[in-house]
C-alpha positions as protocol buffer text, in pm:
chain_id: "A"
residue {
  index: 1
  type: MET
  ca { x: -5506 y: 5970 z: 2565 }
}
residue {
  index: 2
  type: SER
  ca { x: -5463 y: 6166 z: 2242 }
}
residue {
  index: 3
  type: ARG
  ca { x: -5240 y: 6470 z: 2235 }
}
residue {
  index: 4
  type: LYS
  ca { x: -5378 y: 6813 z: 2151 }
}
residue {
  index: 5
  type: PRO
  ca { x: -5185 y: 6940 z: 1848 }
}
residue {
  index: 6
  type: ILE
  ca { x: -4979 y: 7254 z: 1892 }
}
residue {
  index: 7
  type: VAL
  ca { x: -4957 y: 7498 z: 1602 }
}
residue {
  index: 8
  type: GLY
  ca { x: -4684 y: 7758 z: 1639 }
}
residue {
  index: 9
  type: GLY
  ca { x: -4619 y: 8075 z: 1442 }
}
residue {
  index: 10
  type: ASN
  ca { x: -4271 y: 8226 z: 1470 }
}
residue {
  index: 11
  type: TRP
  ca { x: -4276 y: 8578 z: 1328 }
}
residue {
  index: 12
  type: LYS
  ca { x: -3896 y: 8608 z: 1338 }
}
residue {
  index: 13
  type: CYS
  ca { x: -3801 y: 8974 z: 1274 }
}
residue {
  index: 14
  type: ASN
  ca { x: -4141 y: 9066 z: 1124 }
}
residue {
  index: 15
  type: PRO
  ca { x: -4350 y: 9272 z: 1073 }
}
residue {
  index: 16
  type: SER
  ca { x: -4178 y: 9609 z: 1054 }
}
residue {
  index: 17
  type: LYS
  ca { x: -4465 y: 9805 z: 1212 }
}
residue {
  index: 18
  type: LEU
  ca { x: -4670 y: 9756 z: 1527 }
}
residue {
  index: 19
  type: ALA
  ca { x: -4984 y: 9847 z: 1329 }
}
residue {
  index: 20
  type: ASP
  ca { x: -4927 y: 9542 z: 1107 }
}
residue {
  index: 21
  type: ALA
  ca { x: -4889 y: 9317 z: 1409 }
}
residue {
  index: 22
  type: LYS
  ca { x: -5214 y: 9449 z: 1552 }
}
residue {
  index: 23
  type: ALA
  ca { x: -5386 y: 9395 z: 1217 }
}
residue {
  index: 24
  type: LEU
  ca { x: -5287 y: 9028 z: 1225 }
}
residue {
  index: 25
  type: VAL
  ca { x: -5433 y: 8995 z: 1573 }
}
residue {
  index: 26
  type: GLU
  ca { x: -5759 y: 9151 z: 1456 }
}
residue {
  index: 27
  type: ALA
  ca { x: -5775 y: 8907 z: 1164 }
}
residue {
  index: 28
  type: TRP
  ca { x: -5745 y: 8614 z: 1406 }
}
residue {
  index: 29
  type: LYS
  ca { x: -6021 y: 8758 z: 1620 }
}
residue {
  index: 30
  type: GLU
  ca { x: -6251 y: 8758 z: 1320 }
}
residue {
  index: 31
  type: LYS
  ca { x: -6160 y: 8407 z: 1207 }
}
residue {
  index: 32
  type: GLY
  ca { x: -6133 y: 8228 z: 1544 }
}
residue {
  index: 33
  type: PHE
  ca { x: -6040 y: 7865 z: 1607 }
}
residue {
  index: 34
  type: ASP
  ca { x: -6143 y: 7571 z: 1824 }
}
residue {
  index: 35
  type: LYS
  ca { x: -5914 y: 7593 z: 2128 }
}
residue {
  index: 36
  type: ASP
  ca { x: -6043 y: 7255 z: 2251 }
}
residue {
  index: 37
  type: LYS
  ca { x: -5894 y: 7086 z: 1945 }
}
residue {
  index: 38
  type: VAL
  ca { x: -5568 y: 7275 z: 1896 }
}
residue {
  index: 39
  type: GLU
  ca { x: -5330 y: 7493 z: 2095 }
}
residue {
  index: 40
  type: VAL
  ca { x: -5201 y: 7795 z: 1906 }
}
residue {
  index: 41
  type: VAL
  ca { x: -4878 y: 7968 z: 2010 }
}
residue {
  index: 42
  type: ILE
  ca { x: -4762 y: 8292 z: 1848 }
}
residue {
  index: 43
  type: ALA
  ca { x: -4403 y: 8418 z: 1880 }
}
residue {
  index: 44
  type: PRO
  ca { x: -4388 y: 8785 z: 1779 }
}
residue {
  index: 45
  type: THR
  ca { x: -4082 y: 9007 z: 1804 }
}
residue {
  index: 46
  type: ALA
  ca { x: -3976 y: 9107 z: 2154 }
}
residue {
  index: 47
  type: LEU
  ca { x: -4094 y: 9465 z: 2095 }
}
residue {
  index: 48
  type: HIS
  ca { x: -4438 y: 9349 z: 1980 }
}
residue {
  index: 49
  type: LEU
  ca { x: -4482 y: 9079 z: 2244 }
}
residue {
  index: 50
  type: GLY
  ca { x: -4674 y: 9285 z: 2499 }
}
residue {
  index: 51
  type: SER
  ca { x: -4912 y: 9438 z: 2245 }
}
residue {
  index: 52
  type: VAL
  ca { x: -4983 y: 9106 z: 2076 }
}
residue {
  index: 53
  type: LYS
  ca { x: -5043 y: 8938 z: 2412 }
}
residue {
  index: 54
  type: ALA
  ca { x: -5291 y: 9209 z: 2511 }
}
residue {
  index: 55
  type: GLY
  ca { x: -5466 y: 9185 z: 2174 }
}
residue {
  index: 56
  type: LEU
  ca { x: -5509 y: 8808 z: 2204 }
}
residue {
  index: 57
  type: GLU
  ca { x: -5666 y: 8833 z: 2550 }
}
residue {
  index: 58
  type: GLY
  ca { x: -5964 y: 8601 z: 2575 }
}
residue {
  index: 59
  type: LEU
  ca { x: -5904 y: 8443 z: 2233 }
}
residue {
  index: 60
  type: GLY
  ca { x: -5736 y: 8130 z: 2366 }
}
residue {
  index: 61
  type: MET
  ca { x: -5409 y: 8180 z: 2183 }
}
residue {
  index: 62
  type: GLN
  ca { x: -5080 y: 8178 z: 2373 }
}
residue {
  index: 63
  type: VAL
  ca { x: -4775 y: 8396 z: 2314 }
}
residue {
  index: 64
  type: SER
  ca { x: -4411 y: 8296 z: 2316 }
}
residue {
  index: 65
  type: SER
  ca { x: -4082 y: 8476 z: 2334 }
}
residue {
  index: 66
  type: GLN
  ca { x: -3849 y: 8391 z: 2046 }
}
residue {
  index: 67
  type: ASN
  ca { x: -3551 y: 8372 z: 2279 }
}
residue {
  index: 68
  type: VAL
  ca { x: -3448 y: 8397 z: 2644 }
}
residue {
  index: 69
  type: GLY
  ca { x: -3117 y: 8479 z: 2809 }
}
residue {
  index: 70
  type: LYS
  ca { x: -2901 y: 8222 z: 2985 }
}
residue {
  index: 71
  type: ASN
  ca { x: -2796 y: 8458 z: 3264 }
}
residue {
  index: 72
  type: ASP
  ca { x: -2968 y: 8579 z: 3577 }
}
residue {
  index: 73
  type: MET
  ca { x: -3041 y: 8945 z: 3643 }
}
residue {
  index: 74
  type: GLY
  ca { x: -2744 y: 9176 z: 3608 }
}
residue {
  index: 75
  type: ALA
  ca { x: -2522 y: 9362 z: 3364 }
}
residue {
  index: 76
  type: PHE
  ca { x: -2629 y: 9182 z: 3046 }
}
residue {
  index: 77
  type: THR
  ca { x: -2726 y: 9454 z: 2798 }
}
residue {
  index: 78
  type: GLY
  ca { x: -2992 y: 9350 z: 2550 }
}
residue {
  index: 79
  type: GLU
  ca { x: -3089 y: 9033 z: 2737 }
}
residue {
  index: 80
  type: TRP
  ca { x: -3402 y: 8922 z: 2921 }
}
residue {
  index: 81
  type: THR
  ca { x: -3448 y: 8629 z: 3157 }
}
residue {
  index: 82
  type: ALA
  ca { x: -3697 y: 8355 z: 3227 }
}
residue {
  index: 83
  type: VAL
  ca { x: -3792 y: 8552 z: 3539 }
}
residue {
  index: 84
  type: HIS
  ca { x: -3887 y: 8848 z: 3315 }
}
residue {
  index: 85
  type: LEU
  ca { x: -4110 y: 8619 z: 3109 }
}
residue {
  index: 86
  type: GLN
  ca { x: -4268 y: 8484 z: 3425 }
}
residue {
  index: 87
  type: ASP
  ca { x: -4339 y: 8836 z: 3553 }
}
residue {
  index: 88
  type: MET
  ca { x: -4489 y: 8942 z: 3218 }
}
residue {
  index: 89
  type: GLU
  ca { x: -4702 y: 8624 z: 3211 }
}
residue {
  index: 90
  type: VAL
  ca { x: -4549 y: 8505 z: 2885 }
}
residue {
  index: 91
  type: PRO
  ca { x: -4602 y: 8127 z: 2908 }
}
residue {
  index: 92
  type: TYR
  ca { x: -4369 y: 8006 z: 2631 }
}
residue {
  index: 93
  type: THR
  ca { x: -4028 y: 8065 z: 2482 }
}
residue {
  index: 94
  type: LEU
  ca { x: -3839 y: 7916 z: 2190 }
}
residue {
  index: 95
  type: ILE
  ca { x: -3496 y: 7772 z: 2266 }
}
residue {
  index: 96
  type: GLY
  ca { x: -3246 y: 7624 z: 2022 }
}
residue {
  index: 97
  type: HIS
  ca { x: -3393 y: 7759 z: 1699 }
}
residue {
  index: 98
  type: SER
  ca { x: -3163 y: 7687 z: 1405 }
}
residue {
  index: 99
  type: GLU
  ca { x: -3109 y: 8057 z: 1340 }
}
residue {
  index: 100
  type: ARG
  ca { x: -2998 y: 8110 z: 1701 }
}
residue {
  index: 101
  type: ARG
  ca { x: -2758 y: 7819 z: 1666 }
}
residue {
  index: 102
  type: SER
  ca { x: -2616 y: 7909 z: 1324 }
}
residue {
  index: 103
  type: LYS
  ca { x: -2622 y: 8291 z: 1325 }
}
residue {
  index: 104
  type: TYR
  ca { x: -2557 y: 8366 z: 1691 }
}
residue {
  index: 105
  type: GLY
  ca { x: -2336 y: 8074 z: 1788 }
}
residue {
  index: 106
  type: GLU
  ca { x: -2577 y: 7927 z: 2042 }
}
residue {
  index: 107
  type: SER
  ca { x: -2429 y: 7596 z: 2156 }
}
residue {
  index: 108
  type: ASP
  ca { x: -2591 y: 7284 z: 2297 }
}
residue {
  index: 109
  type: GLU
  ca { x: -2454 y: 7389 z: 2635 }
}
residue {
  index: 110
  type: ASP
  ca { x: -2619 y: 7731 z: 2602 }
}
residue {
  index: 111
  type: THR
  ca { x: -2955 y: 7573 z: 2528 }
}
residue {
  index: 112
  type: ALA
  ca { x: -2919 y: 7348 z: 2832 }
}
residue {
  index: 113
  type: VAL
  ca { x: -2864 y: 7645 z: 3063 }
}
residue {
  index: 114
  type: LYS
  ca { x: -3164 y: 7826 z: 2913 }
}
residue {
  index: 115
  type: VAL
  ca { x: -3388 y: 7523 z: 2957 }
}
residue {
  index: 116
  type: GLU
  ca { x: -3279 y: 7490 z: 3318 }
}
residue {
  index: 117
  type: LYS
  ca { x: -3363 y: 7857 z: 3386 }
}
residue {
  index: 118
  type: CYS
  ca { x: -3705 y: 7819 z: 3224 }
}
residue {
  index: 119
  type: GLN
  ca { x: -3782 y: 7501 z: 3418 }
}
residue {
  index: 120
  type: ALA
  ca { x: -3710 y: 7685 z: 3742 }
}
residue {
  index: 121
  type: ALA
  ca { x: -3934 y: 7976 z: 3639 }
}
residue {
  index: 122
  type: GLY
  ca { x: -4221 y: 7759 z: 3512 }
}
residue {
  index: 123
  type: ILE
  ca { x: -4186 y: 7878 z: 3151 }
}
residue {
  index: 124
  type: LYS
  ca { x: -4286 y: 7629 z: 2882 }
}
residue {
  index: 125
  type: VAL
  ca { x: -4010 y: 7566 z: 2629 }
}
residue {
  index: 126
  type: ILE
  ca { x: -4052 y: 7493 z: 2260 }
}
residue {
  index: 127
  type: PHE
  ca { x: -3717 y: 7324 z: 2211 }
}
residue {
  index: 128
  type: CYS
  ca { x: -3600 y: 7320 z: 1850 }
}
residue {
  index: 129
  type: ILE
  ca { x: -3375 y: 7050 z: 1709 }
}
residue {
  index: 130
  type: GLY
  ca { x: -3275 y: 6955 z: 1356 }
}
residue {
  index: 131
  type: GLU
  ca { x: -2990 y: 6873 z: 1121 }
}
residue {
  index: 132
  type: LEU
  ca { x: -2819 y: 7065 z: 842 }
}
residue {
  index: 133
  type: LEU
  ca { x: -2820 y: 6942 z: 481 }
}
residue {
  index: 134
  type: GLU
  ca { x: -2465 y: 6807 z: 496 }
}
residue {
  index: 135
  type: GLU
  ca { x: -2547 y: 6626 z: 820 }
}
residue {
  index: 136
  type: ARG
  ca { x: -2853 y: 6464 z: 669 }
}
residue {
  index: 137
  type: GLU
  ca { x: -2673 y: 6362 z: 352 }
}
residue {
  index: 138
  type: SER
  ca { x: -2396 y: 6202 z: 555 }
}
residue {
  index: 139
  type: GLY
  ca { x: -2650 y: 5998 z: 755 }
}
residue {
  index: 140
  type: LYS
  ca { x: -2612 y: 6192 z: 1080 }
}
residue {
  index: 141
  type: THR
  ca { x: -2976 y: 6292 z: 1135 }
}
residue {
  index: 142
  type: ASP
  ca { x: -3029 y: 6079 z: 1445 }
}
residue {
  index: 143
  type: GLU
  ca { x: -2682 y: 6157 z: 1580 }
}
residue {
  index: 144
  type: VAL
  ca { x: -2740 y: 6533 z: 1561 }
}
residue {
  index: 145
  type: ASN
  ca { x: -3090 y: 6521 z: 1709 }
}
residue {
  index: 146
  type: LYS
  ca { x: -2978 y: 6295 z: 1993 }
}
residue {
  index: 147
  type: ARG
  ca { x: -2680 y: 6521 z: 2069 }
}
residue {
  index: 148
  type: GLN
  ca { x: -2900 y: 6830 z: 2087 }
}
residue {
  index: 149
  type: LEU
  ca { x: -3151 y: 6650 z: 2310 }
}
residue {
  index: 150
  type: ALA
  ca { x: -2888 y: 6488 z: 2532 }
}
residue {
  index: 151
  type: ALA
  ca { x: -2761 y: 6831 z: 2633 }
}
residue {
  index: 152
  type: VAL
  ca { x: -3095 y: 6940 z: 2779 }
}
residue {
  index: 153
  type: ILE
  ca { x: -3258 y: 6620 z: 2905 }
}
residue {
  index: 154
  type: PRO
  ca { x: -3069 y: 6621 z: 3238 }
}
residue {
  index: 155
  type: LYS
  ca { x: -3201 y: 6974 z: 3303 }
}
residue {
  index: 156
  type: ILE
  ca { x: -3567 y: 6878 z: 3257 }
}
residue {
  index: 157
  type: THR
  ca { x: -3761 y: 6826 z: 3579 }
}
residue {
  index: 158
  type: ASN
  ca { x: -4109 y: 6893 z: 3439 }
}
residue {
  index: 159
  type: TRP
  ca { x: -4178 y: 6732 z: 3102 }
}
residue {
  index: 160
  type: ASP
  ca { x: -4521 y: 6898 z: 3087 }
}
residue {
  index: 161
  type: ASN
  ca { x: -4336 y: 7223 z: 3017 }
}
residue {
  index: 162
  type: ILE
  ca { x: -4134 y: 7091 z: 2722 }
}
residue {
  index: 163
  type: VAL
  ca { x: -4237 y: 7071 z: 2357 }
}
residue {
  index: 164
  type: ILE
  ca { x: -3988 y: 6920 z: 2112 }
}
residue {
  index: 165
  type: ALA
  ca { x: -4008 y: 7085 z: 1770 }
}
residue {
  index: 166
  type: TYR
  ca { x: -3823 y: 6914 z: 1485 }
}
residue {
  index: 167
  type: GLU
  ca { x: -3687 y: 7165 z: 1233 }
}
residue {
  index: 168
  type: PRO
  ca { x: -3576 y: 7003 z: 906 }
}
residue {
  index: 169
  type: VAL
  ca { x: -3304 y: 7267 z: 867 }
}
residue {
  index: 170
  type: TRP
  ca { x: -3172 y: 7078 z: 565 }
}
residue {
  index: 171
  type: ALA
  ca { x: -3491 y: 7166 z: 375 }
}
residue {
  index: 172
  type: ILE
  ca { x: -3492 y: 7540 z: 458 }
}
residue {
  index: 173
  type: GLY
  ca { x: -3360 y: 7756 z: 174 }
}
residue {
  index: 174
  type: THR
  ca { x: -3177 y: 7465 z: 12 }
}
residue {
  index: 175
  type: GLY
  ca { x: -3420 y: 7370 z: -262 }
}
residue {
  index: 176
  type: LYS
  ca { x: -3482 y: 7039 z: -86 }
}
residue {
  index: 177
  type: VAL
  ca { x: -3827 y: 6939 z: 38 }
}
residue {
  index: 178
  type: ALA
  ca { x: -3901 y: 6751 z: 359 }
}
residue {
  index: 179
  type: THR
  ca { x: -4180 y: 6506 z: 285 }
}
residue {
  index: 180
  type: PRO
  ca { x: -4439 y: 6407 z: 548 }
}
residue {
  index: 181
  type: ASP
  ca { x: -4290 y: 6055 z: 552 }
}
residue {
  index: 182
  type: GLN
  ca { x: -3941 y: 6190 z: 623 }
}
residue {
  index: 183
  type: ALA
  ca { x: -4070 y: 6411 z: 903 }
}
residue {
  index: 184
  type: GLU
  ca { x: -4271 y: 6125 z: 1055 }
}
residue {
  index: 185
  type: GLU
  ca { x: -3971 y: 5891 z: 1045 }
}
residue {
  index: 186
  type: THR
  ca { x: -3750 y: 6144 z: 1223 }
}
residue {
  index: 187
  type: GLN
  ca { x: -4020 y: 6223 z: 1478 }
}
residue {
  index: 188
  type: ALA
  ca { x: -4066 y: 5852 z: 1550 }
}
residue {
  index: 189
  type: ASN
  ca { x: -3693 y: 5817 z: 1614 }
}
residue {
  index: 190
  type: ILE
  ca { x: -3699 y: 6119 z: 1845 }
}
residue {
  index: 191
  type: ARG
  ca { x: -3992 y: 5975 z: 2043 }
}
residue {
  index: 192
  type: ALA
  ca { x: -3818 y: 5639 z: 2073 }
}
residue {
  index: 193
  type: TYR
  ca { x: -3502 y: 5807 z: 2200 }
}
residue {
  index: 194
  type: LEU
  ca { x: -3691 y: 6013 z: 2457 }
}
residue {
  index: 195
  type: LYS
  ca { x: -3892 y: 5710 z: 2572 }
}
residue {
  index: 196
  type: ALA
  ca { x: -3574 y: 5507 z: 2618 }
}
residue {
  index: 197
  type: TRP
  ca { x: -3412 y: 5790 z: 2812 }
}
residue {
  index: 198
  type: ARG
  ca { x: -3709 y: 5850 z: 3041 }
}
residue {
  index: 199
  type: PHE
  ca { x: -3828 y: 5495 z: 3100 }
}
residue {
  index: 200
  type: GLY
  ca { x: -3528 y: 5277 z: 3019 }
}
């Protein structure tokens, strides 16, 4: 059975105004897409998430949070949980994005806790993995990807709610370019690793 491709759009900390976010939604409404052939997931800022979700109603696009907390309810200022996403009917969240790892010190252990919380709440996870330039140039691509995956695999009870997204971090803002062949080779190695883990 062939897989339906997933196309994701991470808005990061953009746009600056809600009106601009709504304008993007309106543009998609005019253009449309074939939801039987591709799944589209949009990850707006946390403040725009509700408005974008409402604007996409009936269009067939899904929304995603860009992050989720690792704690349960309580005194965690600025955080939100997988339970919040469940209540707001936000089906997806990103976990492990390279910017969360590098700029906010998110560890492999942190990502594992977050995945576990999302699995319990029924939230689909777009789990990001990828190596830095120095790691790639020293031949550690597979080692890094396997390490990042190994942290979360024991927490996964429902593989239908996991999407693995390879980020060639080494080719972001470095002047290097990740070719299709390089991406395919890395993805093939990731699939082989996951298959061996799941099925022996």
